[in-house]
mmCIF file of the N, C-alpha and C atoms, coordinates in Angstrom:
data_MODEL
# 
_entry.id   MODEL 
# 
loop_
_atom_site.group_PDB 
_atom_site.id 
_atom_site.type_symbol 
_atom_site.label_atom_id 
_atom_site.label_alt_id 
_atom_site.label_comp_id 
_atom_site.label_asym_id 
_atom_site.label_entity_id 
_atom_site.label_seq_id 
_atom_site.pdbx_PDB_ins_code 
_atom_site.Cartn_x 
_atom_site.Cartn_y 
_atom_site.Cartn_z 
_atom_site.occupancy 
_atom_site.B_iso_or_equiv 
_atom_site.pdbx_formal_charge 
_atom_site.auth_seq_id 
_atom_site.auth_comp_id 
_atom_site.auth_asym_id 
_atom_site.auth_atom_id 
_atom_site.pdbx_PDB_model_num 
ATOM 1   N N  . UNK A 1 1  ? 0.831  -1.468 -0.237  1.00 0.00 ? 1  UNK A N  1 
ATOM 2   C CA . UNK A 1 1  ? -0.080 0.004  0.321   1.00 0.00 ? 1  UNK A CA 1 
ATOM 3   C C  . UNK A 1 1  ? 0.899  1.364  -0.041  1.00 0.00 ? 1  UNK A C  1 
ATOM 4   N N  . UNK A 1 2  ? 0.640  2.163  -0.868  1.00 0.00 ? 2  UNK A N  1 
ATOM 5   C CA . UNK A 1 2  ? 1.413  3.232  -0.765  1.00 0.00 ? 2  UNK A CA 1 
ATOM 6   C C  . UNK A 1 2  ? 1.354  4.147  0.298   1.00 0.00 ? 2  UNK A C  1 
ATOM 7   N N  . UNK A 1 3  ? 2.275  5.085  0.455   1.00 0.00 ? 3  UNK A N  1 
ATOM 8   C CA . UNK A 1 3  ? 2.182  5.960  1.912   1.00 0.00 ? 3  UNK A CA 1 
ATOM 9   C C  . UNK A 1 3  ? 1.223  7.021  1.859   1.00 0.00 ? 3  UNK A C  1 
ATOM 10  N N  . UNK A 1 4  ? 0.699  7.421  2.877   1.00 0.00 ? 4  UNK A N  1 
ATOM 11  C CA . UNK A 1 4  ? -0.509 8.358  2.730   1.00 0.00 ? 4  UNK A CA 1 
ATOM 12  C C  . UNK A 1 4  ? -0.003 9.616  3.443   1.00 0.00 ? 4  UNK A C  1 
ATOM 13  N N  . UNK A 1 5  ? 0.513  10.639 2.646   1.00 0.00 ? 5  UNK A N  1 
ATOM 14  C CA . UNK A 1 5  ? 0.918  11.838 3.321   1.00 0.00 ? 5  UNK A CA 1 
ATOM 15  C C  . UNK A 1 5  ? -0.183 12.768 3.018   1.00 0.00 ? 5  UNK A C  1 
ATOM 16  N N  . UNK A 1 6  ? -0.419 13.539 3.723   1.00 0.00 ? 6  UNK A N  1 
ATOM 17  C CA . UNK A 1 6  ? -1.280 14.522 3.666   1.00 0.00 ? 6  UNK A CA 1 
ATOM 18  C C  . UNK A 1 6  ? -0.865 16.154 3.669   1.00 0.00 ? 6  UNK A C  1 
ATOM 19  N N  . UNK A 1 7  ? -1.694 16.787 2.539   1.00 0.00 ? 7  UNK A N  1 
ATOM 20  C CA . UNK A 1 7  ? -0.886 18.214 2.833   1.00 0.00 ? 7  UNK A CA 1 
ATOM 21  C C  . UNK A 1 7  ? -1.376 18.941 4.473   1.00 0.00 ? 7  UNK A C  1 
ATOM 22  N N  . UNK A 1 8  ? -0.434 19.792 4.559   1.00 0.00 ? 8  UNK A N  1 
ATOM 23  C CA . UNK A 1 8  ? 0.214  19.985 6.180   1.00 0.00 ? 8  UNK A CA 1 
ATOM 24  C C  . UNK A 1 8  ? 1.139  19.443 6.822   1.00 0.00 ? 8  UNK A C  1 
ATOM 25  N N  . UNK A 1 9  ? 1.460  17.932 6.691   1.00 0.00 ? 9  UNK A N  1 
ATOM 26  C CA . UNK A 1 9  ? 2.045  17.065 7.475   1.00 0.00 ? 9  UNK A CA 1 
ATOM 27  C C  . UNK A 1 9  ? 3.651  17.499 6.861   1.00 0.00 ? 9  UNK A C  1 
ATOM 28  N N  . UNK A 1 10 ? 4.227  17.339 8.041   1.00 0.00 ? 10 UNK A N  1 
ATOM 29  C CA . UNK A 1 10 ? 6.097  17.293 7.799   1.00 0.00 ? 10 UNK A CA 1 
ATOM 30  C C  . UNK A 1 10 ? 6.456  15.524 7.544   1.00 0.00 ? 10 UNK A C  1 
ATOM 31  N N  . UNK A 1 11 ? 7.317  15.561 6.718   1.00 0.00 ? 11 UNK A N  1 
ATOM 32  C CA . UNK A 1 11 ? 7.485  14.187 6.040   1.00 0.00 ? 11 UNK A CA 1 
ATOM 33  C C  . UNK A 1 11 ? 9.387  14.642 5.781   1.00 0.00 ? 11 UNK A C  1 
ATOM 34  N N  . UNK A 1 12 ? 9.761  13.092 6.103   1.00 0.00 ? 12 UNK A N  1 
ATOM 35  C CA . UNK A 1 12 ? 11.428 13.598 5.920   1.00 0.00 ? 12 UNK A CA 1 
ATOM 36  C C  . UNK A 1 12 ? 11.198 12.903 4.428   1.00 0.00 ? 12 UNK A C  1 
ATOM 37  N N  . UNK A 1 13 ? 12.242 13.866 3.705   1.00 0.00 ? 13 UNK A N  1 
ATOM 38  C CA . UNK A 1 13 ? 12.297 13.250 1.935   1.00 0.00 ? 13 UNK A CA 1 
ATOM 39  C C  . UNK A 1 13 ? 13.718 13.250 1.413   1.00 0.00 ? 13 UNK A C  1 
ATOM 40  N N  . UNK A 1 14 ? 14.159 12.335 0.974   1.00 0.00 ? 14 UNK A N  1 
ATOM 41  C CA . UNK A 1 14 ? 15.305 11.951 0.251   1.00 0.00 ? 14 UNK A CA 1 
ATOM 42  C C  . UNK A 1 14 ? 15.289 13.076 -1.010  1.00 0.00 ? 14 UNK A C  1 
ATOM 43  N N  . UNK A 1 15 ? 16.361 13.807 -0.881  1.00 0.00 ? 15 UNK A N  1 
ATOM 44  C CA . UNK A 1 15 ? 16.299 14.962 -2.346  1.00 0.00 ? 15 UNK A CA 1 
ATOM 45  C C  . UNK A 1 15 ? 17.309 14.961 -3.137  1.00 0.00 ? 15 UNK A C  1 
ATOM 46  N N  . UNK A 1 16 ? 17.902 14.102 -2.582  1.00 0.00 ? 16 UNK A N  1 
ATOM 47  C CA . UNK A 1 16 ? 19.452 13.705 -3.357  1.00 0.00 ? 16 UNK A CA 1 
ATOM 48  C C  . UNK A 1 16 ? 20.567 14.056 -2.688  1.00 0.00 ? 16 UNK A C  1 
ATOM 49  N N  . UNK A 1 17 ? 21.585 13.452 -3.625  1.00 0.00 ? 17 UNK A N  1 
ATOM 50  C CA . UNK A 1 17 ? 23.209 14.084 -3.016  1.00 0.00 ? 17 UNK A CA 1 
ATOM 51  C C  . UNK A 1 17 ? 23.230 15.120 -2.494  1.00 0.00 ? 17 UNK A C  1 
ATOM 52  N N  . UNK A 1 18 ? 23.270 16.209 -2.917  1.00 0.00 ? 18 UNK A N  1 
ATOM 53  C CA . UNK A 1 18 ? 23.170 17.512 -2.939  1.00 0.00 ? 18 UNK A CA 1 
ATOM 54  C C  . UNK A 1 18 ? 22.649 18.305 -1.428  1.00 0.00 ? 18 UNK A C  1 
ATOM 55  N N  . UNK A 1 19 ? 21.295 17.521 -1.388  1.00 0.00 ? 19 UNK A N  1 
ATOM 56  C CA . UNK A 1 19 ? 20.553 18.291 -0.329  1.00 0.00 ? 19 UNK A CA 1 
ATOM 57  C C  . UNK A 1 19 ? 20.068 17.370 0.991   1.00 0.00 ? 19 UNK A C  1 
ATOM 58  N N  . UNK A 1 20 ? 20.379 15.924 0.775   1.00 0.00 ? 20 UNK A N  1 
ATOM 59  C CA . UNK A 1 20 ? 20.338 14.978 1.218   1.00 0.00 ? 20 UNK A CA 1 
ATOM 60  C C  . UNK A 1 20 ? 18.708 14.658 2.010   1.00 0.00 ? 20 UNK A C  1 
ATOM 61  N N  . UNK A 1 21 ? 18.506 14.018 2.977   1.00 0.00 ? 21 UNK A N  1 
ATOM 62  C CA . UNK A 1 21 ? 17.519 13.511 3.634   1.00 0.00 ? 21 UNK A CA 1 
ATOM 63  C C  . UNK A 1 21 ? 16.897 15.211 4.466   1.00 0.00 ? 21 UNK A C  1 
ATOM 64  N N  . UNK A 1 22 ? 15.650 16.104 4.469   1.00 0.00 ? 22 UNK A N  1 
ATOM 65  C CA . UNK A 1 22 ? 15.282 16.700 4.926   1.00 0.00 ? 22 UNK A CA 1 
ATOM 66  C C  . UNK A 1 22 ? 13.947 17.038 5.162   1.00 0.00 ? 22 UNK A C  1 
ATOM 67  N N  . UNK A 1 23 ? 13.443 17.742 6.256   1.00 0.00 ? 23 UNK A N  1 
ATOM 68  C CA . UNK A 1 23 ? 12.057 17.906 6.293   1.00 0.00 ? 23 UNK A CA 1 
ATOM 69  C C  . UNK A 1 23 ? 11.574 18.718 5.402   1.00 0.00 ? 23 UNK A C  1 
ATOM 70  N N  . UNK A 1 24 ? 10.137 18.229 5.093   1.00 0.00 ? 24 UNK A N  1 
ATOM 71  C CA . UNK A 1 24 ? 9.423  18.850 3.801   1.00 0.00 ? 24 UNK A CA 1 
ATOM 72  C C  . UNK A 1 24 ? 7.949  18.957 4.195   1.00 0.00 ? 24 UNK A C  1 
ATOM 73  N N  . UNK A 1 25 ? 7.346  20.171 3.624   1.00 0.00 ? 25 UNK A N  1 
ATOM 74  C CA . UNK A 1 25 ? 5.921  20.390 3.964   1.00 0.00 ? 25 UNK A CA 1 
ATOM 75  C C  . UNK A 1 25 ? 5.348  19.756 3.027   1.00 0.00 ? 25 UNK A C  1 
ATOM 76  N N  . UNK A 1 26 ? 4.271  18.903 3.252   1.00 0.00 ? 26 UNK A N  1 
ATOM 77  C CA . UNK A 1 26 ? 3.543  18.326 1.929   1.00 0.00 ? 26 UNK A CA 1 
ATOM 78  C C  . UNK A 1 26 ? 2.353  19.116 1.753   1.00 0.00 ? 26 UNK A C  1 
ATOM 79  N N  . UNK A 1 27 ? 1.994  19.343 0.235   1.00 0.00 ? 27 UNK A N  1 
ATOM 80  C CA . UNK A 1 27 ? 1.699  20.492 -0.155  1.00 0.00 ? 27 UNK A CA 1 
ATOM 81  C C  . UNK A 1 27 ? 0.100  19.800 -1.129  1.00 0.00 ? 27 UNK A C  1 
ATOM 82  N N  . UNK A 1 28 ? 0.262  18.605 -1.530  1.00 0.00 ? 28 UNK A N  1 
ATOM 83  C CA . UNK A 1 28 ? -0.700 18.285 -2.268  1.00 0.00 ? 28 UNK A CA 1 
ATOM 84  C C  . UNK A 1 28 ? -1.239 16.579 -1.862  1.00 0.00 ? 28 UNK A C  1 
ATOM 85  N N  . UNK A 1 29 ? -2.401 16.664 -2.345  1.00 0.00 ? 29 UNK A N  1 
ATOM 86  C CA . UNK A 1 29 ? -2.759 15.264 -1.782  1.00 0.00 ? 29 UNK A CA 1 
ATOM 87  C C  . UNK A 1 29 ? -2.235 14.341 -2.652  1.00 0.00 ? 29 UNK A C  1 
ATOM 88  N N  . UNK A 1 30 ? -2.657 12.850 -1.768  1.00 0.00 ? 30 UNK A N  1 
ATOM 89  C CA . UNK A 1 30 ? -2.058 12.039 -2.370  1.00 0.00 ? 30 UNK A CA 1 
ATOM 90  C C  . UNK A 1 30 ? -2.616 11.573 -3.743  1.00 0.00 ? 30 UNK A C  1 
ATOM 91  N N  . UNK A 1 31 ? -1.577 11.042 -4.777  1.00 0.00 ? 31 UNK A N  1 
ATOM 92  C CA . UNK A 1 31 ? -2.457 10.969 -6.067  1.00 0.00 ? 31 UNK A CA 1 
ATOM 93  C C  . UNK A 1 31 ? -3.701 10.119 -6.134  1.00 0.00 ? 31 UNK A C  1 
ATOM 94  N N  . UNK A 1 32 ? -4.231 9.964  -7.235  1.00 0.00 ? 32 UNK A N  1 
ATOM 95  C CA . UNK A 1 32 ? -5.369 9.067  -7.307  1.00 0.00 ? 32 UNK A CA 1 
ATOM 96  C C  . UNK A 1 32 ? -4.484 7.832  -8.413  1.00 0.00 ? 32 UNK A C  1 
ATOM 97  N N  . UNK A 1 33 ? -5.616 6.840  -8.670  1.00 0.00 ? 33 UNK A N  1 
ATOM 98  C CA . UNK A 1 33 ? -4.774 5.504  -8.969  1.00 0.00 ? 33 UNK A CA 1 
ATOM 99  C C  . UNK A 1 33 ? -4.691 5.929  -10.447 1.00 0.00 ? 33 UNK A C  1 
ATOM 100 N N  . UNK A 1 34 ? -5.135 6.759  -11.327 1.00 0.00 ? 34 UNK A N  1 
ATOM 101 C CA . UNK A 1 34 ? -4.837 7.321  -12.518 1.00 0.00 ? 34 UNK A CA 1 
ATOM 102 C C  . UNK A 1 34 ? -3.853 7.876  -12.922 1.00 0.00 ? 34 UNK A C  1 
ATOM 103 N N  . UNK A 1 35 ? -3.086 8.792  -11.553 1.00 0.00 ? 35 UNK A N  1 
ATOM 104 C CA . UNK A 1 35 ? -2.054 9.610  -11.770 1.00 0.00 ? 35 UNK A CA 1 
ATOM 105 C C  . UNK A 1 35 ? -0.970 9.398  -11.253 1.00 0.00 ? 35 UNK A C  1 
ATOM 106 N N  . UNK A 1 36 ? 0.200  10.139 -11.891 1.00 0.00 ? 36 UNK A N  1 
ATOM 107 C CA . UNK A 1 36 ? 1.727  9.683  -11.689 1.00 0.00 ? 36 UNK A CA 1 
ATOM 108 C C  . UNK A 1 36 ? 1.629  9.778  -9.988  1.00 0.00 ? 36 UNK A C  1 
ATOM 109 N N  . UNK A 1 37 ? 2.609  8.747  -9.484  1.00 0.00 ? 37 UNK A N  1 
ATOM 110 C CA . UNK A 1 37 ? 2.952  8.723  -8.176  1.00 0.00 ? 37 UNK A CA 1 
ATOM 111 C C  . UNK A 1 37 ? 3.604  9.657  -7.621  1.00 0.00 ? 37 UNK A C  1 
ATOM 112 N N  . UNK A 1 38 ? 3.552  10.949 -7.592  1.00 0.00 ? 38 UNK A N  1 
ATOM 113 C CA . UNK A 1 38 ? 4.177  12.246 -7.575  1.00 0.00 ? 38 UNK A CA 1 
ATOM 114 C C  . UNK A 1 38 ? 3.306  12.865 -6.143  1.00 0.00 ? 38 UNK A C  1 
ATOM 115 N N  . UNK A 1 39 ? 4.235  13.543 -5.381  1.00 0.00 ? 39 UNK A N  1 
ATOM 116 C CA . UNK A 1 39 ? 3.474  14.449 -4.160  1.00 0.00 ? 39 UNK A CA 1 
ATOM 117 C C  . UNK A 1 39 ? 4.173  15.650 -4.239  1.00 0.00 ? 39 UNK A C  1 
ATOM 118 N N  . UNK A 1 40 ? 3.244  16.931 -4.360  1.00 0.00 ? 40 UNK A N  1 
ATOM 119 C CA . UNK A 1 40 ? 4.169  18.406 -3.984  1.00 0.00 ? 40 UNK A CA 1 
ATOM 120 C C  . UNK A 1 40 ? 4.435  18.560 -2.812  1.00 0.00 ? 40 UNK A C  1 
ATOM 121 N N  . UNK A 1 41 ? 5.987  18.897 -2.352  1.00 0.00 ? 41 UNK A N  1 
ATOM 122 C CA . UNK A 1 41 ? 6.425  19.296 -1.574  1.00 0.00 ? 41 UNK A CA 1 
ATOM 123 C C  . UNK A 1 41 ? 7.259  20.647 -1.342  1.00 0.00 ? 41 UNK A C  1 
ATOM 124 N N  . UNK A 1 42 ? 7.254  21.035 -0.244  1.00 0.00 ? 42 UNK A N  1 
ATOM 125 C CA . UNK A 1 42 ? 8.268  22.392 0.040   1.00 0.00 ? 42 UNK A CA 1 
ATOM 126 C C  . UNK A 1 42 ? 9.221  22.032 1.201   1.00 0.00 ? 42 UNK A C  1 
ATOM 127 N N  . UNK A 1 43 ? 10.507 21.980 0.450   1.00 0.00 ? 43 UNK A N  1 
ATOM 128 C CA . UNK A 1 43 ? 11.679 21.654 1.392   1.00 0.00 ? 43 UNK A CA 1 
ATOM 129 C C  . UNK A 1 43 ? 12.119 22.680 2.374   1.00 0.00 ? 43 UNK A C  1 
ATOM 130 N N  . UNK A 1 44 ? 12.291 22.459 3.615   1.00 0.00 ? 44 UNK A N  1 
ATOM 131 C CA . UNK A 1 44 ? 12.799 23.236 4.916   1.00 0.00 ? 44 UNK A CA 1 
ATOM 132 C C  . UNK A 1 44 ? 14.285 23.224 4.978   1.00 0.00 ? 44 UNK A C  1 
ATOM 133 N N  . UNK A 1 45 ? 14.925 24.603 4.926   1.00 0.00 ? 45 UNK A N  1 
ATOM 134 C CA . UNK A 1 45 ? 16.205 24.777 5.225   1.00 0.00 ? 45 UNK A CA 1 
ATOM 135 C C  . UNK A 1 45 ? 16.688 25.874 6.417   1.00 0.00 ? 45 UNK A C  1 
ATOM 136 N N  . UNK A 1 46 ? 17.834 25.303 6.629   1.00 0.00 ? 46 UNK A N  1 
ATOM 137 C CA . UNK A 1 46 ? 18.223 26.315 7.959   1.00 0.00 ? 46 UNK A CA 1 
ATOM 138 C C  . UNK A 1 46 ? 19.047 27.187 7.266   1.00 0.00 ? 46 UNK A C  1 
ATOM 139 N N  . UNK A 1 47 ? 19.607 27.267 6.206   1.00 0.00 ? 47 UNK A N  1 
ATOM 140 C CA . UNK A 1 47 ? 20.373 27.997 5.602   1.00 0.00 ? 47 UNK A CA 1 
ATOM 141 C C  . UNK A 1 47 ? 19.740 29.344 4.854   1.00 0.00 ? 47 UNK A C  1 
ATOM 142 N N  . UNK A 1 48 ? 19.382 30.176 6.032   1.00 0.00 ? 48 UNK A N  1 
ATOM 143 C CA . UNK A 1 48 ? 18.836 31.388 5.879   1.00 0.00 ? 48 UNK A CA 1 
ATOM 144 C C  . UNK A 1 48 ? 19.511 32.344 4.776   1.00 0.00 ? 48 UNK A C  1 
ATOM 145 N N  . UNK A 1 49 ? 18.686 33.125 3.664   1.00 0.00 ? 49 UNK A N  1 
ATOM 146 C CA . UNK A 1 49 ? 19.414 34.488 2.956   1.00 0.00 ? 49 UNK A CA 1 
ATOM 147 C C  . UNK A 1 49 ? 18.508 35.799 2.997   1.00 0.00 ? 49 UNK A C  1 
ATOM 148 N N  . UNK A 1 50 ? 17.601 35.139 3.802   1.00 0.00 ? 50 UNK A N  1 
ATOM 149 C CA . UNK A 1 50 ? 16.758 36.715 4.434   1.00 0.00 ? 50 UNK A CA 1 
ATOM 150 C C  . UNK A 1 50 ? 16.107 37.397 2.943   1.00 0.00 ? 50 UNK A C  1 
ATOM 151 N N  . UNK A 1 51 ? 15.527 36.749 1.858   1.00 0.00 ? 51 UNK A N  1 
ATOM 152 C CA . UNK A 1 51 ? 14.894 36.843 0.611   1.00 0.00 ? 51 UNK A CA 1 
ATOM 153 C C  . UNK A 1 51 ? 13.622 36.686 0.784   1.00 0.00 ? 51 UNK A C  1 
ATOM 154 N N  . UNK A 1 52 ? 12.857 36.993 -0.404  1.00 0.00 ? 52 UNK A N  1 
ATOM 155 C CA . UNK A 1 52 ? 11.606 37.160 -0.324  1.00 0.00 ? 52 UNK A CA 1 
ATOM 156 C C  . UNK A 1 52 ? 10.685 35.714 -0.644  1.00 0.00 ? 52 UNK A C  1 
ATOM 157 N N  . UNK A 1 53 ? 11.650 34.772 -1.013  1.00 0.00 ? 53 UNK A N  1 
ATOM 158 C CA . UNK A 1 53 ? 11.525 33.404 -1.054  1.00 0.00 ? 53 UNK A CA 1 
ATOM 159 C C  . UNK A 1 53 ? 10.963 32.281 0.113   1.00 0.00 ? 53 UNK A C  1 
ATOM 160 N N  . UNK A 1 54 ? 11.605 32.767 1.208   1.00 0.00 ? 54 UNK A N  1 
ATOM 161 C CA . UNK A 1 54 ? 11.853 32.235 2.469   1.00 0.00 ? 54 UNK A CA 1 
ATOM 162 C C  . UNK A 1 54 ? 10.392 32.547 3.279   1.00 0.00 ? 54 UNK A C  1 
ATOM 163 N N  . UNK A 1 55 ? 9.792  31.389 3.832   1.00 0.00 ? 55 UNK A N  1 
ATOM 164 C CA . UNK A 1 55 ? 8.480  31.363 4.469   1.00 0.00 ? 55 UNK A CA 1 
ATOM 165 C C  . UNK A 1 55 ? 8.860  30.664 5.619   1.00 0.00 ? 55 UNK A C  1 
ATOM 166 N N  . UNK A 1 56 ? 8.890  31.468 6.987   1.00 0.00 ? 56 UNK A N  1 
ATOM 167 C CA . UNK A 1 56 ? 9.286  31.055 8.595   1.00 0.00 ? 56 UNK A CA 1 
ATOM 168 C C  . UNK A 1 56 ? 8.594  30.225 8.684   1.00 0.00 ? 56 UNK A C  1 
ATOM 169 N N  . UNK A 1 57 ? 8.632  28.804 9.325   1.00 0.00 ? 57 UNK A N  1 
ATOM 170 C CA . UNK A 1 57 ? 8.137  27.823 9.885   1.00 0.00 ? 57 UNK A CA 1 
ATOM 171 C C  . UNK A 1 57 ? 8.664  27.268 11.040  1.00 0.00 ? 57 UNK A C  1 
ATOM 172 N N  . UNK A 1 58 ? 7.975  27.054 11.953  1.00 0.00 ? 58 UNK A N  1 
ATOM 173 C CA . UNK A 1 58 ? 8.252  26.155 13.196  1.00 0.00 ? 58 UNK A CA 1 
ATOM 174 C C  . UNK A 1 58 ? 7.628  24.568 12.862  1.00 0.00 ? 58 UNK A C  1 
ATOM 175 N N  . UNK A 1 59 ? 8.926  23.841 13.236  1.00 0.00 ? 59 UNK A N  1 
ATOM 176 C CA . UNK A 1 59 ? 8.896  22.248 12.930  1.00 0.00 ? 59 UNK A CA 1 
ATOM 177 C C  . UNK A 1 59 ? 9.425  21.907 14.828  1.00 0.00 ? 59 UNK A C  1 
ATOM 178 N N  . UNK A 1 60 ? 8.098  21.135 15.073  1.00 0.00 ? 60 UNK A N  1 
ATOM 179 C CA . UNK A 1 60 ? 8.678  21.038 16.692  1.00 0.00 ? 60 UNK A CA 1 
ATOM 180 C C  . UNK A 1 60 ? 9.845  20.288 16.885  1.00 0.00 ? 60 UNK A C  1 
ATOM 181 N N  . UNK A 1 61 ? 10.160 18.972 16.144  1.00 0.00 ? 61 UNK A N  1 
ATOM 182 C CA . UNK A 1 61 ? 11.298 18.292 16.527  1.00 0.00 ? 61 UNK A CA 1 
ATOM 183 C C  . UNK A 1 61 ? 12.642 18.775 15.913  1.00 0.00 ? 61 UNK A C  1 
ATOM 184 N N  . UNK A 1 62 ? 12.771 19.946 14.877  1.00 0.00 ? 62 UNK A N  1 
ATOM 185 C CA . UNK A 1 62 ? 13.845 20.603 14.896  1.00 0.00 ? 62 UNK A CA 1 
ATOM 186 C C  . UNK A 1 62 ? 14.337 21.763 15.871  1.00 0.00 ? 62 UNK A C  1 
ATOM 187 N N  . UNK A 1 63 ? 15.312 21.735 16.316  1.00 0.00 ? 63 UNK A N  1 
ATOM 188 C CA . UNK A 1 63 ? 15.757 22.801 17.326  1.00 0.00 ? 63 UNK A CA 1 
ATOM 189 C C  . UNK A 1 63 ? 16.216 24.142 16.562  1.00 0.00 ? 63 UNK A C  1 
ATOM 190 N N  . UNK A 1 64 ? 16.694 24.011 15.056  1.00 0.00 ? 64 UNK A N  1 
ATOM 191 C CA . UNK A 1 64 ? 17.148 25.366 14.267  1.00 0.00 ? 64 UNK A CA 1 
ATOM 192 C C  . UNK A 1 64 ? 16.293 25.956 13.871  1.00 0.00 ? 64 UNK A C  1 
ATOM 193 N N  . UNK A 1 65 ? 15.986 27.112 14.002  1.00 0.00 ? 65 UNK A N  1 
ATOM 194 C CA . UNK A 1 65 ? 15.087 27.907 12.965  1.00 0.00 ? 65 UNK A CA 1 
ATOM 195 C C  . UNK A 1 65 ? 15.247 27.844 11.593  1.00 0.00 ? 65 UNK A C  1 
ATOM 196 N N  . UNK A 1 66 ? 14.058 27.915 11.074  1.00 0.00 ? 66 UNK A N  1 
ATOM 197 C CA . UNK A 1 66 ? 14.426 27.669 9.632   1.00 0.00 ? 66 UNK A CA 1 
ATOM 198 C C  . UNK A 1 66 ? 13.186 27.988 8.981   1.00 0.00 ? 66 UNK A C  1 
ATOM 199 N N  . UNK A 1 67 ? 13.501 27.947 7.431   1.00 0.00 ? 67 UNK A N  1 
ATOM 200 C CA . UNK A 1 67 ? 12.518 28.581 6.065   1.00 0.00 ? 67 UNK A CA 1 
ATOM 201 C C  . UNK A 1 67 ? 11.943 27.431 5.360   1.00 0.00 ? 67 UNK A C  1 
ATOM 202 N N  . UNK A 1 68 ? 10.644 27.541 4.805   1.00 0.00 ? 68 UNK A N  1 
ATOM 203 C CA . UNK A 1 68 ? 10.627 26.813 3.792   1.00 0.00 ? 68 UNK A CA 1 
ATOM 204 C C  . UNK A 1 68 ? 10.724 27.615 2.186   1.00 0.00 ? 68 UNK A C  1 
ATOM 205 N N  . UNK A 1 69 ? 11.090 26.868 1.763   1.00 0.00 ? 69 UNK A N  1 
ATOM 206 C CA . UNK A 1 69 ? 12.135 27.806 0.822   1.00 0.00 ? 69 UNK A CA 1 
ATOM 207 C C  . UNK A 1 69 ? 11.360 27.664 -0.604  1.00 0.00 ? 69 UNK A C  1 
ATOM 208 N N  . UNK A 1 70 ? 10.587 28.683 -0.981  1.00 0.00 ? 70 UNK A N  1 
ATOM 209 C CA . UNK A 1 70 ? 9.579  28.535 -2.090  1.00 0.00 ? 70 UNK A CA 1 
ATOM 210 C C  . UNK A 1 70 ? 9.989  28.686 -3.512  1.00 0.00 ? 70 UNK A C  1 
ATOM 211 N N  . UNK A 1 71 ? 11.011 29.170 -3.688  1.00 0.00 ? 71 UNK A N  1 
ATOM 212 C CA . UNK A 1 71 ? 12.003 28.884 -5.381  1.00 0.00 ? 71 UNK A CA 1 
ATOM 213 C C  . UNK A 1 71 ? 11.809 26.993 -5.269  1.00 0.00 ? 71 UNK A C  1 
ATOM 214 N N  . UNK A 1 72 ? 11.967 26.533 -4.191  1.00 0.00 ? 72 UNK A N  1 
ATOM 215 C CA . UNK A 1 72 ? 12.314 24.943 -4.476  1.00 0.00 ? 72 UNK A CA 1 
ATOM 216 C C  . UNK A 1 72 ? 11.096 24.174 -4.296  1.00 0.00 ? 72 UNK A C  1 
ATOM 217 N N  . UNK A 1 73 ? 9.884  24.365 -4.534  1.00 0.00 ? 73 UNK A N  1 
ATOM 218 C CA . UNK A 1 73 ? 8.679  23.673 -4.488  1.00 0.00 ? 73 UNK A CA 1 
ATOM 219 C C  . UNK A 1 73 ? 8.969  22.636 -5.510  1.00 0.00 ? 73 UNK A C  1 
ATOM 220 N N  . UNK A 1 74 ? 8.630  21.464 -5.395  1.00 0.00 ? 74 UNK A N  1 
ATOM 221 C CA . UNK A 1 74 ? 8.655  20.309 -6.398  1.00 0.00 ? 74 UNK A CA 1 
ATOM 222 C C  . UNK A 1 74 ? 7.963  19.246 -6.264  1.00 0.00 ? 74 UNK A C  1 
ATOM 223 N N  . UNK A 1 75 ? 7.713  18.430 -7.074  1.00 0.00 ? 75 UNK A N  1 
ATOM 224 C CA . UNK A 1 75 ? 7.095  17.053 -7.368  1.00 0.00 ? 75 UNK A CA 1 
ATOM 225 C C  . UNK A 1 75 ? 8.085  16.009 -7.057  1.00 0.00 ? 75 UNK A C  1 
ATOM 226 N N  . UNK A 1 76 ? 7.638  15.287 -6.021  1.00 0.00 ? 76 UNK A N  1 
ATOM 227 C CA . UNK A 1 76 ? 8.785  14.005 -5.429  1.00 0.00 ? 76 UNK A CA 1 
ATOM 228 C C  . UNK A 1 76 ? 8.220  12.525 -5.930  1.00 0.00 ? 76 UNK A C  1 
ATOM 229 N N  . UNK A 1 77 ? 8.971  11.656 -6.169  1.00 0.00 ? 77 UNK A N  1 
ATOM 230 C CA . UNK A 1 77 ? 7.822  10.201 -5.981  1.00 0.00 ? 77 UNK A CA 1 
ATOM 231 C C  . UNK A 1 77 ? 7.552  9.733  -4.499  1.00 0.00 ? 77 UNK A C  1 
ATOM 232 N N  . UNK A 1 78 ? 6.467  9.171  -4.649  1.00 0.00 ? 78 UNK A N  1 
ATOM 233 C CA . UNK A 1 78 ? 5.729  8.918  -2.885  1.00 0.00 ? 78 UNK A CA 1 
ATOM 234 C C  . UNK A 1 78 ? 7.021  7.947  -2.358  1.00 0.00 ? 78 UNK A C  1 
ATOM 235 N N  . UNK A 1 79 ? 8.060  7.258  -3.209  1.00 0.00 ? 79 UNK A N  1 
ATOM 236 C CA . UNK A 1 79 ? 8.823  6.329  -2.812  1.00 0.00 ? 79 UNK A CA 1 
ATOM 237 C C  . UNK A 1 79 ? 9.955  7.108  -1.696  1.00 0.00 ? 79 UNK A C  1 
ATOM 238 N N  . UNK A 1 80 ? 10.181 8.365  -2.080  1.00 0.00 ? 80 UNK A N  1 
ATOM 239 C CA . UNK A 1 80 ? 11.100 9.099  -1.341  1.00 0.00 ? 80 UNK A CA 1 
ATOM 240 C C  . UNK A 1 80 ? 10.488 9.671  -0.223  1.00 0.00 ? 80 UNK A C  1 
ATOM 241 N N  . UNK A 1 81 ? 9.366  9.779  0.279   1.00 0.00 ? 81 UNK A N  1 
ATOM 242 C CA . UNK A 1 81 ? 8.466  9.694  1.547   1.00 0.00 ? 81 UNK A CA 1 
ATOM 243 C C  . UNK A 1 81 ? 9.220  8.971  2.935   1.00 0.00 ? 81 UNK A C  1 
ATOM 244 N N  . UNK A 1 82 ? 9.772  9.378  3.484   1.00 0.00 ? 82 UNK A N  1 
ATOM 245 C CA . UNK A 1 82 ? 10.155 8.513  4.771   1.00 0.00 ? 82 UNK A CA 1 
ATOM 246 C C  . UNK A 1 82 ? 9.208  9.020  6.226   1.00 0.00 ? 82 UNK A C  1 
# 
């Protein structure tokens, strides 16, 4: 059975070699049976630059202040959700 990530939840996502595994905000519903098995996410980062694309968020299990970087919103395969 595929993972059921709901919009608004925080999931750990493997974003590849340079980004590693990081918390991401789930932005889209789980796909229907006739859709690609992709889900929209917004990655969290603690590398703050103070630009307009950073949206401050508080994630309870993280000790460092961070943001969702809105220029990095993407669709990822559901298999990458941890």
